[in-house]
C-alpha positions as CSV (number, residue, x, y, z in Angstrom):
1,M,26.8,-39.1,20.3
2,A,30.1,-38.3,18.4
3,D,28.1,-35.7,16.4
4,D,26.7,-34.0,19.5
5,N,30.0,-33.9,21.0
6,T,31.6,-32.2,17.7
7,E,28.6,-29.9,17.4
8,N,28.9,-29.0,20.9
9,K,33.1,-28.3,20.7
10,Q,32.0,-26.2,17.7
11,E,29.7,-24.0,19.7
12,E,32.1,-23.8,22.3
13,K,34.3,-22.4,19.7
14,I,31.8,-19.9,18.4
15,E,31.1,-18.6,21.8
16,E,35.1,-18.3,22.6
17,K,35.6,-16.6,19.4
18,I,32.7,-14.2,20.3
19,E,34.0,-13.1,23.3
20,E,37.2,-12.4,22.3
21,I,36.0,-10.4,19.3
22,E,33.9,-8.3,22.1
23,E,36.9,-7.8,24.1
24,S,39.5,-6.5,21.6
25,E,38.5,-3.3,19.7
26,E,40.4,-3.8,16.9
27,E,39.9,-5.2,13.5
28,V,39.5,-8.9,13.8
29,S,41.0,-11.6,11.7
30,E,38.4,-13.5,9.7
31,D,38.8,-16.7,11.5
32,K,37.8,-15.6,14.5
33,L,34.2,-14.5,13.3
34,P,31.3,-16.8,12.9
35,F,30.6,-16.0,9.6
36,P,33.0,-15.0,6.2
37,R,33.3,-11.2,6.3
38,A,32.7,-11.5,2.6
39,T,28.8,-12.8,3.1
40,I,28.2,-10.1,5.5
41,V,29.7,-7.7,3.4
42,N,27.7,-8.9,0.0
43,M,24.6,-8.5,1.8
44,L,24.9,-5.2,3.3
45,R,25.9,-4.0,0.1
46,K,22.8,-5.2,-1.3
47,H,20.8,-3.0,1.2
48,I,23.3,0.2,1.3
49,S,23.2,2.7,-0.9
50,K,26.2,3.2,-3.4
51,G,29.1,4.7,-2.9
52,K,28.9,4.5,0.8
53,Q,32.0,3.1,2.7
54,I,31.0,0.2,5.3
55,K,34.0,0.7,8.3
56,G,35.3,-2.4,9.1
57,Q,33.7,-2.1,12.7
58,V,30.2,-2.3,11.3
59,K,31.8,-5.5,9.1
60,D,32.7,-7.3,12.7
61,E,30.0,-6.2,14.7
62,M,27.3,-7.3,12.2
63,N,28.9,-10.4,12.1
64,V,29.5,-10.9,15.6
65,W,25.8,-9.7,16.3
66,L,24.6,-12.1,13.8
67,G,26.6,-15.0,15.2
68,K,24.5,-14.5,18.6
69,M,21.2,-14.4,16.8
70,V,22.0,-17.7,15.2
71,E,22.7,-19.0,18.8
72,R,19.8,-17.3,20.6
73,I,17.6,-19.0,17.9
74,A,19.5,-22.3,18.0
75,E,18.5,-22.6,21.7
76,K,15.0,-21.5,21.5
77,M,14.7,-24.2,19.0
78,D,16.7,-26.6,21.1
79,E,14.3,-26.4,23.9
80,H,11.7,-28.5,22.1
81,P,12.1,-32.3,23.3
82,Y,12.3,-33.9,19.6
83,T,15.4,-35.3,18.2
84,Y,14.7,-32.9,15.1
85,V,14.0,-29.3,14.2
86,D,11.8,-28.2,11.9
87,G,10.4,-25.3,10.1
88,G,7.2,-24.9,12.6
89,M,10.0,-24.5,15.5
90,L,11.9,-21.9,13.2
91,R,8.9,-19.9,13.0
92,E,8.6,-19.7,17.0
93,A,12.0,-19.1,17.9
94,I,12.4,-16.3,15.2
95,E,8.8,-14.9,16.2
96,P,9.7,-12.2,18.5
97,Y,12.2,-10.7,16.0
98,E,9.7,-10.9,13.3
99,T,7.2,-9.0,15.3
100,V,9.2,-5.9,15.7
101,Q,8.4,-4.6,12.5
102,D,4.9,-4.6,13.4
103,I,5.5,-3.0,16.3
104,E,7.6,0.2,14.9
105,K,4.6,0.5,12.4
106,E,1.8,0.5,15.0
107,K,3.8,3.0,17.1
108,E,4.0,5.3,13.8
109,R,0.4,4.5,13.1
110,I,-0.2,5.6,17.0
111,I,2.3,8.8,16.4
112,K,0.3,9.9,13.3
113,Q,-3.5,9.3,15.1
114,L,-1.8,11.7,17.9
115,E,-0.6,14.4,15.6
116,S,-4.2,14.6,13.9
117,V,-5.8,14.6,17.3
118,K,-3.0,17.5,18.3
119,A,-4.0,19.5,15.0
120,A,-7.8,19.2,15.9
121,C,-7.1,20.3,19.5
122,D,-5.1,23.4,17.9
123,V,-8.1,23.9,15.4
124,L,-10.4,24.2,18.4
125,I,-8.1,26.2,20.7
126,N,-7.8,28.9,18.1
127,E,-11.8,29.0,17.4
128,V,-12.1,29.5,21.2
129,D,-9.8,32.4,21.1
130,R,-11.1,34.1,18.2
131,K,-14.7,33.9,19.2
132,F,-13.8,35.1,23.2
133,R,-11.4,37.6,22.6
134,K,-14.1,40.4,21.7
């Protein structure tokens, strides 16, 4: 019971910090962010080209967004009636976010198919114009 109360208080503190961050436009102090800023910056640096500068706003907003994401996923896993959280629950909770990439790939595939249909139509239009101009 004591652990549950402590966890609830920590979650409330995190929510309050996130709200404070969203309200202020200024650069935020490290203790108001859900994750250490250095962790976020290091992860961003792994995937951003060398020489690019990462603005403070990006660091803070990414930090807050990731905090919200963790919160949403945790709430989804908490919907289960069990006294534990396992990998299956995690996979189920993150599934909507993982399928976004698949949807994006499908969109690109459909666009390419439509472009090829458009190109075929253009060829047919040119043929019709050429044959019936005389």
